[in-house]
All heavy atoms as an XYZ file, in Angstrom:
782
protein
N     139.200    127.704     16.507
C     140.563    127.254     16.449
C     140.654    125.913     17.175
O     140.391    125.816     18.358
C     141.453    128.297     17.109
C     142.862    127.852     17.263
S     143.710    128.945     18.402
C     144.816    129.724     17.355
N     140.994    124.869     16.484
C     141.037    123.534     17.061
C     142.413    123.246     17.624
O     143.416    123.807     17.207
C     140.677    122.487     16.017
N     142.473    122.345     18.607
C     143.724    121.910     19.222
C     143.480    120.592     19.931
O     142.452    119.949     19.729
N     144.405    120.188     20.769
C     144.217    118.983     21.569
C     144.543    119.300     23.016
O     145.384    120.147     23.307
C     145.111    117.817     21.087
O     146.460    118.241     21.116
C     144.733    117.374     19.686
N     143.856    118.620     23.947
C     144.155    118.820     25.359
C     145.215    117.823     25.807
O     145.794    117.110     24.992
C     142.880    118.729     26.207
C     142.275    117.339     26.245
O     142.904    116.400     25.737
O     141.182    117.196     26.794
N     145.471    117.758     27.113
C     146.526    116.885     27.649
C     146.319    115.425     27.302
O     147.260    114.674     27.182
C     146.595    117.013     29.170
C     147.090    118.338     29.643
C     147.128    118.390     31.128
N     145.763    118.307     31.638
C     145.444    118.295     32.915
N     146.363    118.347     33.814
N     144.200    118.236     33.299
N     145.074    114.993     27.151
C     144.801    113.584     26.870
C     144.754    113.292     25.371
O     144.484    112.177     24.966
C     143.475    113.168     27.520
O     142.414    113.907     26.968
N     144.987    114.298     24.537
C     144.972    114.093     23.103
C     143.603    114.272     22.474
O     143.427    114.062     21.284
N     142.602    114.674     23.261
C     141.253    114.884     22.739
C     141.201    116.222     22.036
O     141.719    117.225     22.529
C     140.215    114.840     23.890
C     138.831    115.210     23.389
C     140.215    113.469     24.531
N     140.576    116.249     20.852
C     140.449    117.493     20.107
C     139.548    118.458     20.868
O     138.519    118.074     21.407
C     139.886    117.233     18.718
C     140.868    116.515     17.819
C     140.329    116.352     16.430
C     141.348    115.617     15.573
N     140.855    115.415     14.223
N     139.960    119.702     20.920
C     139.188    120.726     21.618
C     138.984    121.920     20.709
O     139.665    122.080     19.707
C     139.925    121.209     22.883
O     141.176    121.774     22.501
C     140.140    120.081     23.858
N     138.057    122.757     21.061
C     137.833    124.014     20.375
C     138.322    125.107     21.322
O     137.703    125.359     22.346
C     136.352    124.188     20.053
C     136.110    125.412     19.208
O     136.815    126.404     19.323
N     135.117    125.330     18.361
N     139.418    125.764     21.003
C     140.057    126.726     21.899
C     139.143    127.886     22.277
O     139.299    128.478     23.323
C     141.344    127.264     21.271
C     142.431    126.235     21.132
C     142.954    125.828     22.469
C     144.100    124.846     22.303
N     144.550    124.286     23.534
N     138.179    128.219     21.433
C     137.280    129.322     21.775
C     136.471    129.017     23.023
O     136.069    129.910     23.732
C     136.330    129.617     20.613
C     137.028    130.251     19.436
C     136.041    130.533     18.362
N     135.546    129.241     17.866
C     134.696    129.095     16.885
N     134.202    130.141     16.292
N     134.327    127.908     16.479
N     136.209    127.744     23.309
C     135.389    127.371     24.441
C     136.203    126.852     25.615
O     135.650    126.503     26.640
C     134.361    126.313     24.028
C     133.433    126.813     22.968
C     133.521    126.350     21.678
C     132.489    127.778     23.269
C     132.672    126.826     20.693
C     131.633    128.266     22.290
C     131.727    127.790     21.004
N     137.513    126.798     25.516
C     138.361    126.251     26.562
C     139.222    127.324     27.202
O     140.385    127.108     27.495
C     139.244    125.129     26.002
S     138.305    123.710     25.467
N     138.675    128.503     27.413
C     139.419    129.566     28.070
C     139.591    129.215     29.541
O     138.703    128.649     30.162
C     138.680    130.890     27.940
C     138.613    131.379     26.515
C     137.862    132.672     26.435
C     137.769    133.135     25.000
N     136.979    134.336     24.855
N     140.743    129.580     30.091
C     141.003    129.290     31.490
C     140.102    130.142     32.366
O     140.002    131.347     32.175
C     142.460    129.551     31.822
C     142.794    129.242     33.258
C     144.265    129.401     33.551
O     145.049    129.707     32.668
N     144.634    129.193     34.771
N     139.454    129.519     33.316
C     138.595    130.212     34.256
C     139.255    130.178     35.633
O     139.807    129.171     36.031
C     137.223    129.536     34.336
C     136.455    129.574     33.040
C     136.047    130.975     32.661
O     135.625    131.748     33.498
N     136.201    131.317     31.401
N     139.173    131.270     36.362
C     139.722    131.342     37.708
C     138.546    131.436     38.667
O     137.643    132.242     38.482
C     140.646    132.565     37.856
C     141.836    132.422     36.902
C     141.102    132.722     39.297
C     142.711    133.646     36.822
N     138.556    130.592     39.701
C     137.488    130.615     40.692
C     137.634    131.874     41.542
O     138.692    132.141     42.096
C     137.561    129.373     41.589
C     137.347    128.066     40.854
S     135.726    127.913     40.096
C     134.715    127.813     41.534
N     136.581    132.673     41.617
C     136.587    133.882     42.423
C     136.221    133.547     43.853
O     135.283    132.787     44.104
C     135.597    134.902     41.870
C     136.014    135.424     40.522
O     137.199    135.535     40.239
N     135.050    135.729     39.685
N     136.947    134.131     44.784
C     136.647    133.939     46.199
C     135.495    134.862     46.565
O     135.473    136.030     46.171
C     137.888    134.264     47.022
C     137.811    133.754     48.423
C     139.148    133.892     49.113
O     139.990    132.996     48.920
O     139.336    134.889     49.835
N     134.534    134.355     47.310
C     133.374    135.148     47.703
C     133.669    135.932     48.973
O     134.472    135.525     49.798
C     132.172    134.220     47.927
C     131.760    133.382     46.728
C     130.660    132.407     47.123
C     131.293    134.262     45.586
N     132.990    137.048     49.149
C     133.152    137.877     50.335
C     132.316    137.280     51.464
O     131.092    137.413     51.486
C     132.727    139.309     50.024
C     132.931    140.234     51.184
O     132.752    139.883     52.346
N     133.302    141.469     50.872
N     132.976    136.609     52.404
C     132.281    135.885     53.478
C     131.483    136.838     54.377
O     130.399    136.505     54.832
C     133.279    135.023     54.279
C     132.560    133.962     55.111
C     134.168    135.857     55.149
C     132.132    132.785     54.343
N     132.005    138.036     54.632
C     131.281    138.998     55.469
C     129.975    139.422     54.810
O     128.941    139.540     55.470
C     132.154    140.224     55.759
C     133.370    139.871     56.599
O     133.266    138.970     57.449
O     134.422    140.496     56.389
N     130.026    139.643     53.525
C     128.816    140.036     52.786
C     127.788    138.898     52.767
O     126.598    139.119     52.935
C     129.188    140.442     51.371
C     128.031    140.985     50.598
C     128.472    141.534     49.280
N     127.308    142.026     48.567
C     127.322    142.432     47.334
N     128.455    142.442     46.667
N     126.234    142.844     46.759
N     128.265    137.674     52.568
C     127.355    136.530     52.572
C     126.646    136.386     53.914
O     125.456    136.082     53.983
C     128.125    135.238     52.272
C     128.682    135.084     50.867
C     129.603    133.881     50.802
C     127.561    134.954     49.870
N     127.375    136.599     54.995
C     126.811    136.420     56.330
C     125.828    137.509     56.738
O     125.108    137.350     57.722
C     127.932    136.275     57.365
C     128.521    134.888     57.347
O     127.818    133.900     57.152
N     129.821    134.798     57.541
N     125.764    138.602     55.986
C     124.790    139.649     56.288
C     123.359    139.161     56.106
O     122.454    139.591     56.826
C     125.032    140.878     55.395
C     126.264    141.714     55.709
C     126.439    142.814     54.665
C     126.174    142.303     57.109
N     123.129    138.267     55.144
C     121.768    137.826     54.843
C     121.548    136.326     55.046
O     120.440    135.844     54.880
C     121.409    138.165     53.385
O     122.353    137.540     52.525
C     121.419    139.673     53.162
N     122.575    135.601     55.397
C     122.467    134.151     55.519
C     121.901    133.747     56.881
O     122.350    134.241     57.912
C     123.866    133.541     55.333
O     123.788    132.154     55.346
N     120.901    132.839     56.921
C     120.342    132.384     58.194
C     121.362    131.664     59.075
O     121.285    131.728     60.292
C     119.233    131.415     57.792
C     118.923    131.708     56.380
C     120.182    132.264     55.787
N     122.312    130.968     58.474
C     123.378    130.301     59.213
C     124.703    130.970     58.878
O     124.932    131.387     57.742
C     123.453    128.815     58.861
C     122.294    128.003     59.384
C     121.515    127.245     58.524
C     121.978    127.984     60.736
C     120.450    126.483     59.003
C     120.911    127.238     61.216
C     120.157    126.487     60.348
O     119.107    125.747     60.824
N     125.571    131.057     59.847
C     126.880    131.684     59.652
C     127.779    130.774     58.830
O     127.981    129.607     59.156
C     127.545    131.979     61.010
O     126.682    132.829     61.761
C     128.890    132.657     60.823
N     128.321    131.334     57.769
C     129.227    130.604     56.883
C     130.667    130.849     57.289
O     131.012    131.914     57.783
C     129.041    131.077     55.443
C     127.699    130.750     54.810
C     127.383    131.734     53.709
C     127.744    129.344     54.272
N     131.512    129.851     57.051
C     132.956    130.020     57.194
C     133.633    129.395     55.994
O     133.094    128.519     55.348
C     133.480    129.436     58.506
C     133.323    127.945     58.620
C     134.156    126.985     58.110
C     132.281    127.235     59.280
N     133.692    125.717     58.409
C     132.527    125.852     59.136
C     131.131    127.632     59.988
C     131.703    124.873     59.655
C     130.317    126.644     60.508
C     130.606    125.292     60.339
N     134.814    129.870     55.704
C     135.587    129.380     54.562
C     136.324    128.116     54.980
O     136.896    128.051     56.057
C     136.569    130.460     54.113
C     137.175    130.218     52.767
C     137.963    131.430     52.262
N     137.048    132.420     51.685
C     136.760    133.599     52.223
N     137.296    133.972     53.337
N     135.930    134.423     51.625
N     136.305    127.093     54.120
C     137.045    125.861     54.356
C     138.085    125.706     53.248
O     138.266    126.608     52.435
C     136.107    124.631     54.386
O     135.545    124.446     53.094
C     134.992    124.794     55.405
N     138.726    124.571     53.194
C     139.729    124.338     52.155
C     139.066    124.127     50.803
O     137.878    123.910     50.701
C     140.603    123.119     52.513
C     139.925    121.787     52.372
C     138.922    121.440     53.465
O     138.943    122.038     54.549
O     138.101    120.559     53.211
N     139.834    124.200     49.755
C     139.385    123.896     48.389
C     138.269    124.798     47.882
O     137.338    124.340     47.225
C     138.939    122.433     48.275
C     140.047    121.473     48.605
O     141.215    121.749     48.349
N     139.713    120.349     49.187
N     138.332    126.088     48.181
C     137.309    127.030     47.689
C     135.899    126.624     48.087
O     134.969    126.711     47.298
C     137.375    127.182     46.169
C     138.632    127.874     45.720
O     139.097    128.794     46.374
N     139.185    127.437     44.612
N     135.720    126.145     49.293
C     134.387    125.752     49.740
C     134.030    126.512     51.016
O     134.861    127.200     51.605
C     134.302    124.240     49.957
O     135.197    123.822     50.956
N     132.773    126.367     51.420
C     132.248    127.076     52.575
C     131.482    126.100     53.439
O     130.861    125.160     52.944
C     131.334    128.223     52.115
C     132.088    129.222     51.279
C     132.262    129.019     49.912
C     132.681    130.324     51.866
C     132.997    129.910     49.150
C     133.423    131.218     51.107
C     133.573    130.998     49.755
O     134.316    131.870     49.009
N     131.511    126.317     54.757
C     130.803    125.446     55.674
C     129.814    126.219     56.509
O     129.938    127.438     56.669
N     128.827    125.499     57.045
C     127.905    126.077     58.018
C     127.293    124.963     58.851
O     127.233    123.813     58.440
C     126.830    126.951     57.354
C     125.875    126.219     56.441
C     124.651    125.753     56.913
C     126.182    126.031     55.106
C     123.764    125.110     56.068
C     125.302    125.388     54.254
C     124.091    124.916     54.734
N     126.899    125.305     60.083
C     126.280    124.352     61.014
C     124.833    124.761     61.239
O     124.540    125.923     61.506
C     127.024    124.349     62.348
C     126.425    123.402     63.393
C     127.052    123.575     64.771
N     128.498    123.516     64.728
C     129.213    122.397     64.886
N     128.602    121.261     65.114
N     130.527    122.434     64.829
N     123.921    123.785     61.146
C     122.501    124.067     61.344
C     122.148    124.026     62.829
O     122.947    123.604     63.658
C     121.620    123.044     60.599
O     121.722    121.774     61.264
C     122.017    122.909     59.135
N     120.932    124.453     63.151
C     120.437    124.363     64.529
C     120.321    122.919     64.998
O     120.212    122.660     66.188
C     119.069    125.043     64.650
C     119.159    126.541     64.490
O     120.212    127.140     64.671
N     118.052    127.160     64.128
N     120.325    121.974     64.070
C     120.205    120.555     64.386
C     121.570    119.869     64.469
O     121.658    118.653     64.583
C     119.328    119.862     63.336
C     117.953    120.469     63.263
C     117.645    121.409     62.298
C     116.968    120.131     64.189
C     116.390    122.000     62.236
C     115.711    120.713     64.146
C     115.430    121.647     63.175
O     114.187    122.234     63.130
N     122.654    120.656     64.383
C     123.992    120.114     64.521
C     124.588    119.523     63.254
O     125.679    118.955     63.281
N     123.899    119.666     62.135
C     124.421    119.162     60.862
C     125.434    120.181     60.317
O     125.162    121.380     60.301
C     123.298    118.936     59.835
C     123.856    118.417     58.521
C     122.252    117.976     60.393
N     126.585    119.692     59.903
C     127.606    120.550     59.311
C     127.645    120.268     57.811
O     127.871    119.133     57.395
C     128.984    120.308     59.935
C     128.945    120.627     61.430
C     130.049    121.143     59.223
C     130.202    120.250     62.165
N     127.387    121.310     57.031
C     127.420    121.190     55.578
C     128.662    121.887     55.025
O     129.111    122.902     55.561
C     126.188    121.848     54.940
C     124.922    121.072     55.135
C     123.978    121.470     56.076
C     124.658    119.944     54.376
C     122.801    120.758     56.254
C     123.487    119.224     54.547
C     122.566    119.634     55.490
O     121.406    118.923     55.662
N     129.197    121.329     53.957
C     130.265    121.957     53.188
C     129.747    122.096     51.762
O     129.253    121.139     51.170
C     131.542    121.127     53.214
C     132.702    121.817     52.509
C     134.030    121.137     52.776
N     133.954    119.702     52.650
C     134.481    119.000     51.645
N     135.119    119.610     50.677
N     134.375    117.696     51.622
N     129.853    123.302     51.212
C     129.324    123.609     49.884
C     130.435    124.255     49.067
O     131.135    125.135     49.556
C     128.133    124.598     49.987
C     127.571    124.915     48.622
C     127.061    124.053     50.916
N     130.584    123.806     47.815
C     131.598    124.446     46.999
C     131.774    123.820     45.638
O     131.084    122.867     45.269
N     132.697    124.397     44.913
C     133.111    123.884     43.612
C     134.470    123.231     43.802
O     135.362    123.826     44.409
C     133.209    125.015     42.581
C     131.882    125.533     42.151
C     131.299    126.595     42.798
C     131.205    124.932     41.094
C     130.062    127.081     42.397
C     129.973    125.403     40.689
C     129.401    126.479     41.342
N     134.616    122.024     43.282
C     135.832    121.252     43.482
C     136.424    120.892     42.126
O     135.705    120.459     41.230
C     135.524    119.987     44.286
C     134.767    120.315     45.546
C     133.384    120.151     45.609
C     135.417    120.835     46.643
C     132.675    120.474     46.746
C     134.715    121.170     47.786
C     133.351    120.985     47.839
O     132.651    121.324     48.960
N     137.727    121.080     41.998
C     138.414    120.759     40.752
C     138.233    119.277     40.459
O     138.393    118.441     41.327
C     139.886    121.107     40.844
C     140.595    121.019     39.518
C     141.780    121.951     39.508
C     142.506    121.894     38.208
N     141.874    122.632     37.144
N     137.877    118.957     39.228
C     137.674    117.574     38.812
C     138.765    117.217     37.813
O     138.738    117.664     36.674
C     136.285    117.396     38.196
C     135.983    115.955     37.897
O     136.854    115.176     37.528
N     134.734    115.583     38.058
N     139.716    116.408     38.239
C     140.844    116.014     37.388
C     140.464    114.913     36.401
O     141.224    114.595     35.499
C     142.011    115.544     38.254
C     142.534    116.583     39.216
C     143.264    117.725     38.547
O     143.731    117.558     37.414
O     143.355    118.797     39.176
N     139.291    114.302     36.559
C     138.895    113.196     35.697
C     138.251    113.654     34.392
O     138.194    112.903     33.434
C     137.944    112.260     36.440
C     138.536    111.615     37.700
C     137.474    110.799     38.416
C     139.741    110.768     37.368
N     137.753    114.884     34.371
C     137.153    115.414     33.149
C     138.291    115.864     32.234
O     139.267    116.444     32.668
C     136.208    116.586     33.475
C     135.041    116.077     34.325
C     135.698    117.250     32.203
C     134.095    117.160     34.775
N     138.158    115.633     30.952
C     139.245    115.887     30.012
C     139.608    117.355     29.879
O     140.752    117.694     29.697
C     138.915    115.319     28.645
C     138.865    113.830     28.636
C     139.510    112.987     29.482
C     138.141    113.010     27.759
N     139.232    111.684     29.185
C     138.379    111.666     28.116
C     137.297    113.266     26.692
C     137.821    110.601     27.446
C     136.745    112.202     26.028
C     137.001    110.883     26.399
N     138.648    118.234     29.933
C     138.935    119.657     29.748
C     139.698    120.207     30.949
O     139.430    119.849     32.089
C     137.641    120.435     29.552
N     140.661    121.067     30.687
C     141.377    121.733     31.775
C     140.417    122.631     32.536
O     139.452    123.136     31.995
C     142.521    122.580     31.213
C     143.653    121.720     30.680
O     143.789    120.568     31.135
O     144.393    122.203     29.810
N     140.717    122.839     33.806
C     139.931    123.732     34.657
C     138.466    123.320     34.742
O     137.573    124.146     34.622
C     140.063    125.182     34.185
C     141.489    125.661     34.288
O     142.123    125.479     35.319
N     141.995    126.242     33.222
N     138.212    122.042     34.962
C     136.848    121.539     35.131
C     136.539    121.433     36.622
O     137.362    120.990     37.412
C     136.702    120.159     34.489
O     136.917    120.247     33.113
N     135.333    121.846     36.976
C     134.918    121.829     38.371
C     133.576    121.126     38.494
O     132.802    121.065     37.556
C     134.790    123.266     38.910
C     136.126    123.948     39.052
C     136.726    124.553     37.965
C     136.779    123.955     40.268
C     137.961    125.170     38.091
C     138.011    124.568     40.401
C     138.599    125.173     39.308
O     139.817    125.767     39.428
N     133.318    120.601     39.700
C     132.012    120.035     40.002
C     131.484    120.710     41.261
O     132.255    121.151     42.112
C     132.096    118.526     40.180
C     133.010    118.080     41.295
C     133.163    116.571     41.349
O     132.298    115.846     40.858
O     134.170    116.135     41.903
N     130.170    120.812     41.369
C     129.522    121.440     42.506
C     129.121    120.359     43.490
O     128.633    119.301     43.090
C     128.289    122.217     42.035
C     127.490    122.790     43.164
C     127.955    123.878     43.872
C     126.272    122.236     43.517
C     127.219    124.415     44.911
C     125.527    122.764     44.553
C     126.009    123.857     45.253
N     129.330    120.604     44.781
C     128.954    119.612     45.772
C     128.391    120.234     47.034
O     128.801    121.320     47.444
N     127.431    119.526     47.622
C     126.901    119.855     48.951
C     127.102    118.596     49.778
O     126.517    117.554     49.478
C     125.403    120.216     48.899
C     125.179    121.395     47.972
C     124.877    120.513     50.305
C     123.711    121.708     47.733
N     127.945    118.686     50.795
C     128.294    117.507     51.578
C     127.856    117.654     53.022
O     128.105    118.682     53.655
C     129.811    117.281     51.540
C     130.314    117.099     50.137
O     129.806    116.295     49.397
N     131.316    117.886     49.766
N     127.225    116.624     53.551
C     126.878    116.549     54.967
C     128.105    115.970     55.659
O     128.330    114.767     55.651
C     125.642    115.657     55.142
C     125.218    115.510     56.577
O     126.013    115.581     57.500
N     123.931    115.265     56.767
N     128.918    116.841     56.261
C     130.232    116.455     56.778
C     130.164    115.492     57.952
O     131.020    114.634     58.084
C     131.024    117.698     57.186
C     131.427    118.556     56.016
C     132.436    117.881     55.117
O     133.573    117.670     55.553
O     132.071    117.565     53.971
N     129.190    115.636     58.839
C     129.134    114.754     60.003
C     128.024    113.705     59.901
O     127.732    113.015     60.860
C     129.023    115.562     61.303
C     127.846    116.512     61.332
O     127.139    116.671     60.347
N     127.632    117.148     62.459
N     127.428    113.580     58.737
C     126.459    112.521     58.411
C     125.292    112.433     59.398
O     124.760    111.363     59.641
C     127.157    111.162     58.309
C     128.325    111.179     57.376
N     128.197    111.265     56.010
C     129.663    111.167     57.628
C     129.391    111.280     55.456
N     130.303    111.232     56.403
N     124.889    113.583     59.940
C     123.725    113.612     60.826
C     122.461    113.759     59.993
O     122.452    114.438     58.971
C     123.819    114.775     61.809
C     124.794    114.569     62.925
C     124.618    115.664     63.957
C     125.444    115.349     65.184
N     125.181    116.322     66.246
N     121.391    113.148     60.444
C     120.102    113.293     59.788
C     119.514    114.644     60.163
O     119.559    115.054     61.320
C     119.147    112.169     60.226
O     119.752    110.919     59.919
C     117.812    112.271     59.519
N     118.971    115.317     59.175
C     118.393    116.631     59.420
C     116.943    116.646     58.984
O     116.602    116.114     57.934
C     119.170    117.686     58.624
O     118.576    118.949     58.784
N     116.079    117.259     59.800
C     114.698    117.430     59.352
C     114.656    118.453     58.226
O     115.663    119.076     57.903
C     113.991    117.960     60.602
C     115.065    118.636     61.374
C     116.329    117.868     61.093
N     113.496    118.637     57.653
C     113.337    119.647     56.602
C     113.592    121.017     57.227
O     112.777    121.530     57.973
C     111.931    119.556     56.009
C     111.768    120.461     54.812
O     112.720    121.077     54.347
N     110.563    120.543     54.302
N     114.733    121.598     56.933
C     115.176    122.842     57.553
C     115.186    123.949     56.481
O     116.060    123.997     55.640
C     116.579    122.626     58.135
C     117.113    123.816     58.879
O     116.499    124.904     58.818
O     118.159    123.672     59.537
N     114.205    124.849     56.545
C     114.106    125.916     55.554
C     115.291    126.873     55.588
O     115.579    127.541     54.603
C     112.803    126.702     55.748
C     111.600    125.903     55.303
O     111.703    125.064     54.428
N     110.472    126.151     55.931
N     115.986    126.943     56.717
C     117.144    127.831     56.802
C     118.296    127.364     55.919
O     119.100    128.155     55.486
C     117.632    127.942     58.248
C     116.740    128.765     59.142
C     117.385    128.878     60.504
C     116.627    129.760     61.439
N     117.301    129.857     62.739
N     118.361    126.062     55.654
C     119.431    125.544     54.787
C     119.274    126.137     53.391
O     120.253    126.588     52.786
C     119.427    123.995     54.742
C     120.378    123.475     53.676
C     119.805    123.429     56.113
N     118.063    126.157     52.890
C     117.817    126.722     51.556
C     118.186    128.197     51.519
O     118.714    128.690     50.519
C     116.338    126.545     51.191
C     115.994    127.087     49.831
C     114.529    126.878     49.530
C     114.164    127.467     48.185
N     112.739    127.317     47.894
N     117.976    128.913     52.586
C     118.267    130.331     52.622
C     119.735    130.657     52.833
O     120.147    131.808     52.718
N     120.544    129.670     53.155
C     121.981    129.873     53.337
C     122.623    129.698     51.977
O     122.769    128.596     51.496
C     122.536    128.873     54.365
O     121.778    128.977     55.575
C     124.004    129.160     54.662
N     122.999    130.799     51.357
C     123.431    130.787     49.951
C     124.908    131.158     49.823
O     125.234    132.319     49.605
C     122.574    131.745     49.135
C     121.114    131.386     49.173
C     120.298    132.409     48.473
C     118.828    132.041     48.625
N     117.954    133.021     48.086
N     125.795    130.176     49.944
C     127.203    130.502     49.823
C     127.641    130.735     48.397
O     128.789    131.055     48.154
C     127.888    129.287     50.426
C     126.927    128.193     50.265
C     125.567    128.816     50.317
N     126.760    130.550     47.443
C     127.158    130.766     46.055
C     126.075    131.545     45.327
O     124.969    131.624     45.747
C     127.442    129.453     45.322
C     126.286    128.511     45.478
C     128.702    128.847     45.855
C     126.434    127.264     44.693
């Protein structure tokens, strides 16, 4: 079933179903995560490494993409500290 989105671009309605971001269970995540996670704004999660680096990880709504309900994934070093190769970061899985 064809239609148009807000910008007038033709879309296929079968593939443009509205998706709702599910909130993750922070207590369950912290049971196995090497670093303690906390919930931040915008459906994201943060954690601090042993080296003092603060990371924010999450999916962020992208208003620039034409399709409604478009998100992008990001891993941000919030305090811009340099971190050595830290295997615990890989094991901290907020998603």
